C-alpha positions in Angstrom: -217.6 23.0 -304.8 -213.9 22.6 -306.3 -211.7 21.2 -303.1 -208.9 22.6 -301.8 -206.0 20.3 -300.3 -203.0 21.4 -298.2 -199.0 20.9 -299.7 -195.5 21.3 -298.8 -194.6 25.0 -299.6 -190.8 23.5 -299.5 -191.5 19.9 -300.4 -187.8 18.3 -298.6 -188.3 15.5 -301.9 -187.3 18.2 -303.9 -190.0 17.8 -307.3 -189.7 13.7 -307.2 -193.2 13.3 -306.6 -192.8 11.6 -303.4 -195.1 14.0 -300.8 -198.6 13.1 -299.8 -200.0 15.6 -301.9 -199.0 13.1 -305.3 -201.5 9.9 -304.8 -204.2 12.6 -304.2 -203.1 15.0 -306.6 -203.1 12.2 -309.4 -206.1 11.3 -307.7 -208.0 13.9 -309.0 -206.6 14.1 -312.6 -207.5 10.4 -313.0 -211.2 11.2 -311.8 -211.2 15.0 -313.7 -212.3 16.7 -310.7 -210.6 20.4 -310.8 -208.8 21.2 -307.4 -207.0 23.8 -305.9 -203.6 23.4 -303.6 -202.8 26.0 -300.4 -199.4 25.6 -299.7 -198.4 25.4 -296.0 -194.2 25.9 -294.5 -193.7 23.9 -292.0 -194.1 26.4 -289.5 -197.5 27.2 -290.6 -197.8 22.8 -290.6 -197.6 23.3 -286.3 -199.9 26.5 -286.1 -203.5 25.7 -284.6 -204.9 26.6 -287.8 -203.5 23.9 -289.4 -203.9 20.7 -286.6 -207.5 21.7 -286.4 -207.8 19.9 -290.1 -204.4 17.9 -289.8 -203.7 17.0 -286.0 -200.1 15.5 -286.6 -199.4 18.9 -288.6 -198.7 16.6 -292.0 -199.7 17.3 -295.3 -202.3 16.8 -297.0 -205.4 17.7 -295.8 -208.5 18.0 -297.9 -211.3 20.9 -297.6 -214.5 20.7 -299.7 -217.2 22.9 -297.5 -217.8 22.1 -294.2 -215.8 18.5 -294.6 -212.2 18.4 -294.0 -210.6 15.2 -293.9 -206.7 14.0 -293.8 -204.5 11.0 -294.3 -203.8 10.7 -298.1 -205.3 7.2 -298.4 -208.3 7.9 -296.6 -208.9 11.2 -299.6 -208.0 8.5 -302.7 -210.6 6.4 -301.1 -212.9 9.5 -300.9 -212.5 10.8 -304.4 -212.8 7.2 -305.6 -215.6 6.5 -304.1 -217.2 9.5 -305.2 -216.4 9.6 -308.6 -216.0 6.4 -311.6 -213.2 5.3 -312.6 -211.1 4.6 -309.6 -213.2 1.6 -308.1 -215.2 -0.7 -310.2 -218.8 -0.1 -310.0 -219.4 -4.5 -309.6 -219.8 -5.2 -305.5 -217.3 -7.3 -305.1 -214.6 -6.1 -307.8 -215.1 -2.8 -306.3 -214.4 -4.8 -302.3 -210.9 -6.1 -304.3 -209.8 -3.1 -305.4 -210.6 -1.4 -302.1 -208.6 -4.3 -300.5 -205.2 -3.5 -302.6 -205.6 -0.2 -301.4 -205.0 -1.3 -297.9 -202.6 -3.6 -298.9 -200.4 -0.8 -300.7 -200.3 1.5 -297.3 -200.3 -1.5 -294.6 -198.4 -4.3 -296.2 -196.2 -2.9 -298.7 -195.1 1.1 -298.1 -194.2 0.1 -294.1 -191.3 -2.0 -294.9 -190.2 0.2 -297.7 -190.2 3.3 -295.0 -188.4 1.1 -292.2 -185.7 0.4 -295.2 -185.4 4.0 -296.0 -184.9 4.9 -292.1 -181.1 4.2 -291.8 -180.4 5.5 -295.1 -181.0 9.0 -294.1 -179.8 8.7 -290.4 -177.8 5.3 -289.7 -174.9 5.1 -292.0 -172.4 6.1 -289.6 -173.6 3.6 -287.3 -171.0 0.7 -287.4 -174.2 -2.3 -287.6 -175.5 0.2 -290.5 -174.6 -2.6 -293.4 -175.4 -5.8 -291.5 -179.1 -3.9 -291.0 -179.7 -3.0 -294.1 -179.7 -6.3 -295.5 -181.8 -7.2 -293.4 -184.3 -4.1 -294.5 -183.9 -5.4 -298.0 -184.3 -8.6 -297.5 -187.9 -7.7 -296.1 -188.4 -5.5 -298.4 -188.1 -8.9 -301.2 -190.2 -11.0 -299.3 -193.0 -8.6 -300.2 -192.7 -7.8 -303.4 -191.9 -11.5 -304.1 -195.1 -12.2 -302.6 -196.7 -9.2 -305.0 -194.7 -10.0 -308.2 -196.4 -13.5 -308.1 -199.7 -12.1 -307.4 -199.0 -9.5 -310.5 -198.4 -12.1 -312.7 -198.2 -11.1 -316.4 -200.9 -9.3 -315.5 -201.1 -4.9 -316.4 -202.9 -4.3 -312.8 -203.5 -6.0 -310.2 -207.1 -6.7 -310.7 -208.6 -6.2 -313.6 -208.9 -2.7 -314.7 -206.4 0.0 -312.9 -207.9 1.3 -310.1 -207.6 2.8 -306.8 -205.5 0.1 -305.3 -203.0 0.3 -308.0 -202.3 3.9 -308.1 -201.7 3.8 -304.1 -199.6 0.6 -304.7 -197.9 2.4 -308.1 -197.3 5.7 -305.5 -195.7 3.2 -302.8 -193.5 1.6 -304.9 -191.9 4.4 -306.4 -190.0 4.8 -303.1 -187.6 1.9 -304.4 -186.7 3.9 -307.5 -182.6 3.5 -308.0 -182.3 1.2 -305.1 -182.3 -2.0 -307.7 -184.5 -3.8 -305.4 -187.1 -3.3 -307.7 -185.4 -4.3 -310.8 -185.3 -7.6 -309.4 -188.5 -8.2 -310.3 -188.8 -7.1 -313.6 -193.0 -7.0 -313.7 -193.3 -4.7 -311.5 -191.2 -2.5 -312.6 -193.0 -2.7 -315.7 -196.2 -2.3 -313.2 -194.7 0.8 -311.8 -193.8 2.4 -315.3 -196.8 1.6 -316.5 -198.2 3.8 -313.5 -196.1 6.5 -314.6 -196.8 6.6 -317.8 -200.7 7.1 -317.6 -201.6 11.1 -318.3 -202.6 11.5 -314.6 -200.2 10.7 -313.7 -198.1 12.7 -315.1 -200.2 16.2 -314.6 -200.0 15.5 -311.7 -196.2 14.9 -310.8 -196.2 18.2 -313.3 -198.1 19.9 -310.9 -196.2 18.6 -308.0 -192.6 19.6 -309.5 -194.2 23.2 -310.8 -194.1 24.1 -306.7 -190.6 23.2 -306.0 -189.7 25.0 -309.9 -190.8 27.9 -308.5 -189.3 27.8 -305.3 -185.8 27.2 -306.7 -186.2 29.0 -309.7 
């Protein structure tokens, strides 16, 4: 049975590949698993039919027969766990790759998300500049540790894994900020992820939704 995921009918990211269905699409492409997409409007996301399977009224959700999942990280893990190539077979290497999945979503992404908020909602506040400098430094602290761990390696722990997939997707949120570019190995790491054919296919599929909506 071909899985179905939900995605924005009109994504607020305007085709930049930042919506939460992007890592799920990328994971499907990496493992060669066909999938269907059901587009939902913001109104539909709050309706009982969607909330029954995504209790927070977000995207993506995942449907395969009587299995319904939500949260992009959990869906990526499910895909990686069922198919070869995104998680190593060797138990210790597999555990490390899973650790990096959690690190991307629990350690790196929260400081980046907090850093994004003032840019969108607080620029008119008198304390904006000072707060932004503080948040810049918090992001730098995480990036500095990640940069040191990556060193001159291509990927975080041997071959490309679901940990790298999620980490690259999280770091992409810093594009255009100048913060990522302060760490040349991390900027190159993200570029390697974006150069993967599976990533390009996933990005093109998500962009096509925006293009179709906007002509």
